[in-house]
N, C-alpha and C positions, 0 to 999 in steps of 0.2 A: 504493500500500500504506500502511496506517495504521502509523505508527511512534512517535508521541508524542502526549501529551495537549495539545500546543499546536496541533495540526492544526485547521484550520477545519472545523466540522461540515458534512456534505454531505447529499444527499437520501437517503431511505430506499431508493430504487432502487439507489443506489450501494452502500450497505452490504449490501443483499441480494445483489447481484452479487459483492461482495467475499467473502461467505460461501462461495460455490462455489470460490473460489480458495484461501481460507485453509485449508479442510479438507484440502488436498493438500500443505500445507507439511511438509517433512521434520521429524521430531520431534513433529509434531502428529497425524499420521495414526494413531498407536497409541492416542491418547486419543479418536479418532473411532470406533474399532471397536465398543466396547460400546454406546454410544447408537445406532449404526447397526444393530446386530444386533437390539436391542429394537424399533426402529422397523420393520425389515423383517418380523420375525415377527408383530408385532401389527397393523400397518397392512396388510401383505400379506394376512393371513388375514381381517381385517375387511372389506376392500374386495372380496375374492373372494366372501365371503358376501353382501355388499350387492348386488352385481350379479346374484346369483341370486334376489334378492327384489324387485328394482325393478319387475318386471312386475306384481306384486301390489300394491305400495305406491302406485305413481303413480296408478292408477285410483281407489284409495281416497281419496287426497289430492284428486284432481280432483272427487270427488263433493261436496266442500264449495263448489264454484263455483256461485253462484246462476244461475238461468235467464237473467237479463238480461245475464250475462257469458259465456254459452255461445258467442257468436259470436267470442270471443277465445281459444277453447280452443287453437287452433294456436300462440298465443303463450304461453299460460299453462302448457302442457304442459312445454316446456323450462325454464320458471321453476321448476316443481314439481320437476323432476329436479335442477336446480342447488340448490334449497333442501334436498333430501334429502342431497345430497353435502356441502353446507356444514355442516349440523347433524351428520351422521354423521362427517364428517372431523374436525370440531372435537372431538367427544366422544372419539374414539379417539386423537386427537393429545394431548388432555389426559391420558388414561389412560397413554399411552406416556411422557409427560413425568413423570408420577408415578413410574413404575417406574424410569426412567432418571435421575431428578433428581440423585442423588449423582454420577453419571458426567458429566452435563451440566455440573454445577458445576466438576468437575475439568477438563473440557475448556476451559471459560471461563477458569479460573485459569491454566492452562498457556499458552493462547493470549495472554492478557493479558501474561504474563511475556515471551513471545516478542516481542510488538509493542512493549513499552516498555523491555525490558531490566531491569525490576524483579525483585526476588527474592521469590517467593511463600513463604508458610509451608511448613513441612515437609508433604509429601504422601505418599500411599501407602495401602495397604489399611487400616492402623490409623487413619490420619487420616480416611479416608472413613467408616469405621465410627463413629468418634467424632462426626462431624458429622451422621450420619443423623437423629437426633432433631430437631436444629435445622432441617435441610433439610425434613423432613416437616411440621414445624410451619408452616414458611413455605408449603408447598404447601396446607395446610389454610386458611391465611389467604387465599390466592388463590381457593380454592374457595368460601369463605364470601362473598367479594366478588362472585364471578361468578354463583353459583347463583341468588340472587333475581332478578337482572336477566335471566338466561337463561330462567327460568320465565315471566316476564312476556312476553318475546318469543315463546316457544313457544305461549303461550295465544293470541297474535294469529293464529297460523296456522289456528286453528279458527273464526275470525270470517269469515263469507262475504264475499268481495270483498277485504277487507284481507289475509287470510291468503295469498291468491294474488298479490297485487300489492305492497303496502307492506312486509309482514313480511319477505320475502326480502332486501329492500334494507337494512332495519334490522338484520337478523341479520348480513349481510355486514359492515356497518360496525362492529357490536359485536364480531364475531369478529376483525376486523382489529385493533381496539384491544386486545382481550384477548390475542391472540397476541403483540403487541408487548410487553405486560406480562409474559407468560409467559417469553419468551426474554430480554428485557433484564434480567429479575430475577436471572438466574444470576450475572452479574458484580456486580450491586448486593448480592446476598445474600452473596457471597464476602467483601465488605467490611463486612458486618453493618449495612448501611443499612436502617432500618426500612421496612416495606412502604408505609406512608402517605407517607413521604419519597420513596421511589422513584417512586410514582405522580405526586407533585407535580413531580419532576424530569422525568419523561417528558412532562408537559404543556408544558414549556418548548420542546420540539421536537415538537409535536403532529403537524405535517404530515409530517415525516420518519418518525415512528413509525407513522402511519396508512398511509403508502406501504409501509413495511417489513412491517407486519402484513397489509396487503391482498395483497401478493405471496406472503407465506407461506401465507395462507389459500387463494389460488388454486392454488398448487402442491400443497397438501395434498389437493386434489380430483383431481389428475391422476395416473392410474395410472402406476406405475414411478417417476416423479419424486418422488411422495410418500413413497417408501421411504427417500429420502436427505435429506428436508427437515429433520429434527430437528437433526443436527449442523451442517448448513449454516446454519440459522437461529441456532443458538447462536453460531457463529463470526461471523456478520454482526452480531448484537446486541452481541457483545463488542467488535468494532471500533467500533461506535457509542458504547459506553460509554467507550472509550479517548479518543475525540475530543471527546465532549460533556460527560461528567460526572466522569471520573476525577480531574481536577485538584482538584475540590471535595470529592469524597466518598471518595477512596482511603484505606484503612486501612493499607496497606503500600505503600511507594515502591520 
């Protein structure tokens, strides 16, 4: 269990697994409820609709496969399914994070206080409402960084050959990094660390963050498990913050 900022940083796999344990801590569970409800309603409904549409979407996507690659169709079909799940899962995960951002920040703050014994600023409904403009501004910063890169990658999907082979791999790597940014940003933002500074800090633990983001991305695609992934990822990212960056960037001790 993470308990202090002097702990040696570990792998992203470790922090992801810790997230599943931390959401069940007494005193933390009540801060998990609202992010969990947002994720269950949005992701549950979105993936139910997606699975009703896959039969139409996949043949359409496979129509971009050139004739010289048709012999690989039996391999490209599952890649096409995974690609749709990746893009769709990330899109609705981002939307859910927008809606639940104030509650995710509160969860990260309370968990950090529990892990470190530090005293957080006064919290509550009024505190959350006061922070909403700043939190939403931060979400816009993330979207502005993400959107141009995502558009370029999505265009690759419509290039014959590349769209069915290379593009899914690039999208998976990109979504892994972006999900690491998304969830690690909650504790960083609680301490008013600028977005650019936060990204630079994450690069100092790039392998761990890619592992963490990749696992989060994979679990976002898995029905049922993806309903619980938001609070789990917030808790895992907060544990990583405590171990790797809190000593340098903490605003409150």
